[in-house]
C-alpha positions as CSV (number, residue, x, y, z in Angstrom):
1,X,-22.2,-10.9,19.5
2,X,-21.0,-9.0,23.3
3,X,-17.2,-9.9,22.5
4,X,-17.6,-8.5,19.0
5,X,-19.4,-5.6,19.8
6,X,-16.6,-4.8,22.9
7,X,-13.9,-5.5,19.8
8,X,-15.7,-2.9,17.7
9,X,-15.5,-0.5,20.4
10,X,-11.9,-0.9,21.2
11,X,-10.6,-0.3,17.8
12,X,-13.1,2.1,16.8
13,X,-11.5,4.1,20.3
14,X,-8.2,3.2,18.9
15,X,-8.9,4.9,15.4
16,X,-10.4,7.9,17.3
17,X,-7.0,8.3,19.9
18,X,-4.7,7.9,16.7
19,X,-4.7,11.4,15.1
20,X,-4.8,12.9,18.8
21,X,-1.5,11.0,19.8
22,X,-0.1,12.0,16.6
23,X,-1.1,15.3,16.7
24,X,0.8,15.2,20.3
25,X,3.7,14.2,18.7
26,X,3.9,16.9,16.3
27,X,4.5,14.6,13.5
28,X,7.2,12.9,14.6
29,X,5.3,9.4,14.3
30,X,2.9,9.1,11.0
31,X,-0.3,8.4,12.4
32,X,-0.5,5.0,10.7
33,X,2.0,3.7,13.0
34,X,0.0,4.7,15.7
35,X,-2.9,3.1,14.5
36,X,-0.4,-0.2,14.5
37,X,0.7,0.7,18.1
38,X,-2.5,1.0,19.1
39,X,-3.7,-2.2,17.6
40,X,-0.4,-3.8,19.5
41,X,-1.7,-2.8,22.6
42,X,-5.6,-3.6,22.7
43,X,-5.0,-7.0,20.7
44,X,-4.9,-10.1,21.4
45,X,-1.1,-10.4,22.5
46,X,-0.8,-7.4,24.9
47,X,-4.0,-6.2,27.0
48,X,-6.3,-8.5,25.0
49,X,-9.3,-6.0,24.9
50,X,-10.4,-6.9,21.2
51,X,-9.8,-9.7,18.4
52,X,-10.7,-9.2,14.5
53,X,-13.6,-12.3,15.1
54,X,-16.5,-11.2,13.6
55,X,-15.3,-7.9,12.0
56,X,-12.8,-9.4,9.3
57,X,-14.7,-7.7,6.2
58,X,-14.2,-4.3,7.5
59,X,-10.7,-5.0,7.9
60,X,-11.0,-6.4,4.1
61,X,-12.7,-3.0,3.2
62,X,-9.9,-0.9,4.5
63,X,-7.2,-2.6,2.4
64,X,-9.5,-2.3,-0.4
65,X,-10.0,1.3,-0.1
66,X,-6.0,1.6,0.3
67,X,-5.4,0.1,-2.9
68,X,-8.4,1.5,-5.2
69,X,-6.9,5.1,-3.9
70,X,-3.2,4.3,-4.7
71,X,-4.5,2.7,-7.7
72,X,-6.3,6.1,-8.8
73,X,-3.1,8.1,-8.2
74,X,-1.1,5.7,-10.8
75,X,-0.4,7.5,-14.4
76,X,0.0,4.6,-16.5
77,X,1.9,6.7,-19.1
78,X,4.6,7.7,-16.6
79,X,4.8,3.8,-15.6
80,X,5.6,3.6,-19.9
81,X,8.1,6.6,-19.8
82,X,11.8,6.5,-19.0
83,X,11.5,6.7,-15.6
84,X,9.0,4.2,-15.2
85,X,11.3,1.7,-17.3
86,X,14.4,2.6,-15.0
87,X,11.9,2.0,-12.1
88,X,10.6,-1.7,-13.1
89,X,14.2,-2.3,-13.6
90,X,15.4,-1.1,-9.9
91,X,12.1,-3.2,-8.5
92,X,13.4,-6.2,-10.5
93,X,16.9,-5.6,-8.9
94,X,15.5,-5.9,-5.6
95,X,13.3,-8.5,-5.8
96,X,15.9,-10.9,-6.9
97,X,18.6,-9.2,-4.2
98,X,15.4,-10.0,-1.3
99,X,14.8,-13.5,-2.6
100,X,19.1,-14.1,-2.9
101,X,19.4,-12.6,0.3
102,X,16.2,-14.5,2.5
103,X,17.4,-17.9,0.5
104,X,20.8,-17.2,1.8
105,X,19.7,-16.3,5.2
106,X,17.0,-19.5,5.3
107,X,19.1,-22.4,3.4
108,X,15.9,-24.6,4.2
109,X,13.3,-22.5,2.6
110,X,11.3,-23.5,-0.4
111,X,11.6,-21.2,-3.3
112,X,7.6,-19.9,-2.8
113,X,8.8,-19.3,0.6
114,X,11.6,-17.0,-0.7
115,X,9.2,-15.3,-3.2
116,X,6.7,-14.3,-0.3
117,X,9.5,-12.7,1.9
118,X,11.3,-11.1,-1.3
119,X,7.6,-9.6,-2.4
120,X,7.5,-8.3,1.2
121,X,11.0,-6.9,1.4
122,X,10.8,-5.2,-2.0
123,X,7.3,-3.5,-1.7
124,X,6.3,0.2,-1.3
125,X,3.9,1.3,1.0
126,X,2.0,4.0,-1.9
127,X,-0.9,4.6,0.0
128,X,0.8,5.0,3.3
129,X,2.6,7.4,1.4
130,X,-0.2,9.8,-0.3
131,X,-1.1,11.2,2.9
132,X,2.9,11.6,4.0
133,X,3.1,13.6,0.7
134,X,0.3,15.6,0.7
135,X,1.0,16.7,4.4
136,X,4.6,17.7,3.0
137,X,3.4,19.6,-0.3
138,X,5.4,17.2,-2.4
139,X,2.9,15.6,-4.9
140,X,3.5,18.4,-7.0
141,X,7.3,18.4,-7.1
142,X,9.5,16.2,-9.0
143,X,10.5,14.2,-5.7
144,X,6.4,13.4,-5.5
145,X,6.0,12.5,-9.0
146,X,8.8,10.2,-8.6
147,X,7.7,8.6,-5.4
148,X,4.5,7.9,-7.0
149,X,6.4,6.1,-9.7
150,X,8.4,3.8,-7.7
151,X,5.4,3.7,-5.3
152,X,3.2,2.7,-8.0
153,X,6.0,0.0,-9.5
154,X,6.8,-1.4,-6.0
155,X,2.5,-2.2,-5.6
156,X,1.9,-3.4,-8.7
157,X,4.8,-5.8,-8.8
158,X,4.2,-7.7,-6.1
159,X,1.0,-7.7,-6.5
160,X,0.9,-9.5,-10.1
161,X,3.9,-11.5,-8.7
162,X,1.8,-12.6,-5.8
163,X,-1.2,-13.2,-8.0
164,X,1.1,-15.6,-10.4
165,X,3.0,-17.1,-7.9
166,X,1.5,-17.4,-4.3
167,X,-1.7,-19.6,-5.5
168,X,-2.6,-22.8,-6.0
169,X,-2.6,-22.3,-9.7
170,X,0.0,-23.5,-12.1
171,X,1.6,-20.8,-13.4
172,X,0.1,-21.2,-17.1
173,X,-3.4,-21.3,-15.6
174,X,-2.7,-18.0,-13.3
175,X,-1.7,-16.2,-16.2
176,X,-4.9,-17.5,-18.2
177,X,-6.9,-16.3,-15.2
178,X,-4.7,-13.1,-14.9
179,X,-5.7,-12.6,-18.7
180,X,-9.8,-12.7,-17.8
181,X,-9.1,-10.2,-15.1
182,X,-7.5,-7.8,-17.6
183,X,-10.4,-8.5,-19.8
184,X,-13.1,-7.9,-17.1
185,X,-11.3,-5.0,-15.8
186,X,-11.2,-3.2,-18.9
187,X,-15.0,-4.1,-19.5
188,X,-15.4,-2.5,-16.0
189,X,-13.9,0.6,-17.4
190,X,-15.8,1.0,-20.6
191,X,-19.5,0.2,-19.6
192,X,-19.8,2.0,-17.0
193,X,-18.5,4.7,-18.7
194,X,-21.2,4.8,-21.4
195,X,-23.9,3.9,-19.0
196,X,-22.8,6.8,-16.9
197,X,-23.4,9.3,-19.5
198,X,-26.0,8.0,-20.5
199,X,-28.1,8.2,-17.1
200,X,-27.4,11.6,-17.1
201,X,-25.1,11.3,-13.8
202,X,-22.8,14.2,-15.6
203,X,-23.6,17.2,-16.1
204,X,-22.9,18.7,-19.3
205,X,-20.4,22.1,-19.2
206,X,-20.5,21.8,-15.5
207,X,-17.4,20.4,-13.3
208,X,-19.5,19.7,-10.2
209,X,-21.4,17.0,-9.3
210,X,-25.1,17.3,-8.1
211,X,-25.2,15.6,-4.5
212,X,-27.6,12.6,-5.7
213,X,-24.7,12.3,-8.7
214,X,-21.6,12.0,-6.0
215,X,-23.8,9.4,-3.6
216,X,-24.8,7.3,-6.9
217,X,-21.8,7.5,-8.1
218,X,-20.5,6.5,-4.6
219,X,-21.9,3.6,-4.6
220,X,-21.1,2.7,-7.5
221,X,-17.4,3.0,-6.7
222,X,-18.3,0.9,-4.1
223,X,-19.8,-2.0,-6.4
224,X,-17.1,-1.8,-8.6
225,X,-14.5,-2.2,-5.4
226,X,-16.1,-5.0,-4.2
227,X,-16.8,-6.7,-7.6
228,X,-13.4,-6.9,-8.7
229,X,-12.4,-8.0,-5.1
230,X,-14.8,-10.6,-5.0
231,X,-13.6,-11.9,-8.9
232,X,-10.1,-11.8,-7.5
233,X,-10.9,-14.2,-4.7
234,X,-12.7,-16.2,-7.2
235,X,-10.2,-16.8,-9.2
236,X,-8.3,-17.6,-5.9
237,X,-5.9,-14.2,-6.1
238,X,-5.2,-12.0,-3.4
239,X,-8.6,-9.5,-3.0
240,X,-5.4,-6.8,-3.3
241,X,-5.5,-7.0,-6.9
242,X,-9.1,-6.4,-7.4
243,X,-8.6,-3.4,-5.3
244,X,-5.7,-1.9,-6.9
245,X,-7.3,-2.7,-10.5
246,X,-10.7,-1.1,-9.2
247,X,-8.4,2.1,-8.5
248,X,-7.0,2.4,-12.1
249,X,-10.3,2.0,-13.6
250,X,-11.6,4.3,-11.5
251,X,-9.2,6.9,-12.5
252,X,-10.5,6.1,-16.2
253,X,-13.9,6.1,-15.5
254,X,-13.9,9.3,-13.3
255,X,-13.1,11.7,-16.1
256,X,-13.0,15.5,-14.8
257,X,-15.1,14.0,-11.6
258,X,-12.0,11.7,-10.4
259,X,-10.9,14.5,-8.1
260,X,-14.0,15.1,-6.6
261,X,-15.0,11.2,-6.1
262,X,-11.2,10.6,-4.6
263,X,-11.8,13.7,-2.1
264,X,-15.4,12.0,-0.9
265,X,-13.4,8.6,-1.3
266,X,-10.6,9.6,1.2
267,X,-13.1,11.1,3.5
268,X,-14.9,7.8,3.9
269,X,-11.7,5.9,3.8
270,X,-9.5,7.3,5.9
271,X,-12.0,8.4,8.2
272,X,-13.0,5.1,9.3
273,X,-12.5,1.8,7.3
274,X,-8.3,2.3,6.4
275,X,-7.6,2.8,10.2
276,X,-9.2,0.3,10.9
277,X,-7.6,-2.0,9.0
278,X,-4.1,-1.0,10.0
279,X,-5.3,-1.4,13.9
280,X,-6.5,-4.7,12.9
281,X,-3.3,-5.2,11.0
282,X,-1.7,-4.4,14.9
283,X,-3.9,-6.6,16.4
284,X,-1.9,-9.6,14.7
285,X,1.2,-8.5,15.4
286,X,2.9,-10.6,18.1
287,X,4.9,-8.7,20.8
288,X,6.4,-11.9,22.1
289,X,8.4,-12.4,18.3
290,X,9.7,-9.2,18.4
291,X,11.3,-9.0,21.6
292,X,12.6,-12.5,21.6
293,X,13.9,-11.9,17.9
294,X,14.9,-7.9,18.1
295,X,18.4,-8.1,15.9
296,X,16.0,-10.2,13.4
297,X,13.4,-7.5,13.3
298,X,16.1,-5.0,13.1
299,X,17.7,-6.7,10.4
300,X,14.6,-7.1,8.2
301,X,14.3,-3.3,9.0
302,X,17.8,-2.9,7.3
303,X,17.3,-5.4,4.4
304,X,14.0,-3.2,2.9
305,X,16.3,-0.1,2.9
306,X,19.1,-2.2,1.2
307,X,17.3,-4.2,-1.2
308,X,14.4,-1.5,-2.1
309,X,15.5,1.6,-1.3
310,X,19.5,1.2,-2.5
311,X,19.1,0.5,-6.0
312,X,16.4,3.2,-6.9
313,X,19.1,5.8,-4.9
314,X,21.8,4.5,-7.0
315,X,19.8,4.2,-10.4
316,X,18.9,7.7,-9.7
317,X,22.7,8.7,-8.8
318,X,23.9,7.5,-12.0
319,X,21.6,6.8,-14.8
320,X,19.8,9.9,-16.5
321,X,16.1,8.3,-15.3
322,X,14.3,11.3,-16.2
323,X,12.9,12.2,-13.0
324,X,14.3,16.0,-12.6
325,X,15.8,15.2,-9.3
326,X,19.5,17.2,-9.5
327,X,20.8,17.0,-5.9
328,X,21.8,13.8,-4.3
329,X,19.7,14.9,-1.1
330,X,16.6,14.5,-2.9
331,X,17.6,10.5,-4.8
332,X,18.7,9.8,-1.3
333,X,15.0,10.8,-0.2
334,X,13.5,8.5,-3.2
335,X,15.2,6.2,-2.2
336,X,14.1,6.0,1.3
337,X,10.2,6.8,0.7
338,X,10.7,3.9,-2.1
339,X,11.9,1.7,1.1
340,X,8.6,2.3,2.9
341,X,6.8,-0.8,3.4
342,X,3.8,-1.8,4.9
343,X,0.3,-2.2,3.2
344,X,2.0,-4.9,0.9
345,X,3.6,-6.6,3.6
346,X,0.3,-7.2,5.5
347,X,-1.0,-8.6,2.3
348,X,1.9,-10.9,1.5
349,X,2.1,-12.7,5.1
350,X,-1.8,-12.9,5.3
351,X,-1.2,-14.8,1.7
352,X,1.9,-16.8,2.9
353,X,0.3,-18.0,6.5
354,X,-2.9,-18.9,5.1
355,X,-0.8,-21.0,2.5
356,X,1.2,-22.5,5.3
357,X,4.2,-20.8,3.5
358,X,5.5,-18.6,6.5
359,X,5.2,-19.1,10.2
360,X,3.1,-16.7,12.8
361,X,6.3,-15.0,14.2
362,X,8.1,-14.5,11.0
363,X,5.0,-12.6,10.0
364,X,4.8,-10.8,12.9
365,X,8.7,-9.8,12.4
366,X,7.9,-8.7,8.9
367,X,4.9,-6.7,9.8
368,X,7.0,-5.0,12.6
369,X,10.0,-4.6,10.2
370,X,7.4,-2.4,8.0
371,X,6.2,-0.4,10.6
372,X,9.9,0.6,11.5
373,X,10.0,1.1,7.5
374,X,7.0,3.7,8.2
375,X,8.1,5.3,11.0
376,X,11.8,5.6,10.4
377,X,12.4,6.2,7.0
378,X,10.2,9.3,6.0
379,X,11.0,10.8,9.1
380,X,15.0,10.5,8.0
381,X,13.9,11.8,4.4
382,X,11.6,14.8,5.9
383,X,15.5,15.8,7.9
384,X,17.1,15.8,5.0
385,X,14.5,18.3,3.5
386,X,15.1,20.3,6.7
387,X,18.7,20.2,6.8
388,X,18.7,21.9,2.8
389,X,20.2,25.5,3.4
390,X,17.9,28.2,2.9
391,X,18.5,30.1,-0.5
392,X,20.1,33.3,0.2
393,X,17.8,36.2,-0.8
394,X,18.1,38.1,-4.4
């Protein structure tokens, strides 16, 4: 108990210090990267001040809230439109390139190992990008909407493939279980919506929720989140699938109150649980592996950029995707944002480690490379934005 309390203290201290340090760095390092670095510092592979023993559930809730909020931002209609279809095409191409590249560099790797590496490399950190896009005022723009579309595909694709292939089930069994999971998720959309209206939690004709209604709805959200995460775990899928499905369901249940619920969930999630997830993820990074293989570490970050970002850029450059991006600079920015990956990398590496598909050193290199993309690619996109000449006054 003493060791767990001490670990919890140092992790909360890191969560508290991260935004202050990020502010001192004037935004050059996103807060999520600062959280990871502080996690590395206090973790068992550096100062040894903290470990995740006994507080794993806090990390799981943080990851769950991160993917829930990402799921709430997804516009399902955009994924079925022209840009959505191109986004699926570019993700598939990136995934195939990543699997082929890992198979070439690791010739002895089994197919499932190459798939795990390919999923990590071809993902997009939509949950991590959301606060960055909001801070830069990009969400209402064509670039922001395009990042949301490609980011949604870059999270849904890896999550679904991970659920189907990186499990102990056969592909047929996994497909049937996935269908069952989808049915339960749909029920989680339809049934609570009717119950909430009958219970009078929505005040007709008023867009604001009473404090009692909001508290009750937030508790219902946590019930939905933990329920779908538990169902995913029971079906031997990764809990990320349950969290993501909960976010998509919640965007449907919330109706006109979805924005108020999201704002409250962001306060709960980004205030404590999500930063704790990133600190815990940083604590798992082995510094020795990064120091011993610096070129592999940098090469993986470059591979993420090539396999994930390059197909997005080239598609936007040469095809009419309906994105509304009219300049090469905007398309390059989209490619950089799309290649920003971390949460899915963490989730995939954890599944691969638990299934003995990946060595801890490899997982550390991948997570470190993901952290580098979060640090470098959005910063490069911001530099491109600043380099745009100001329009001449009329």
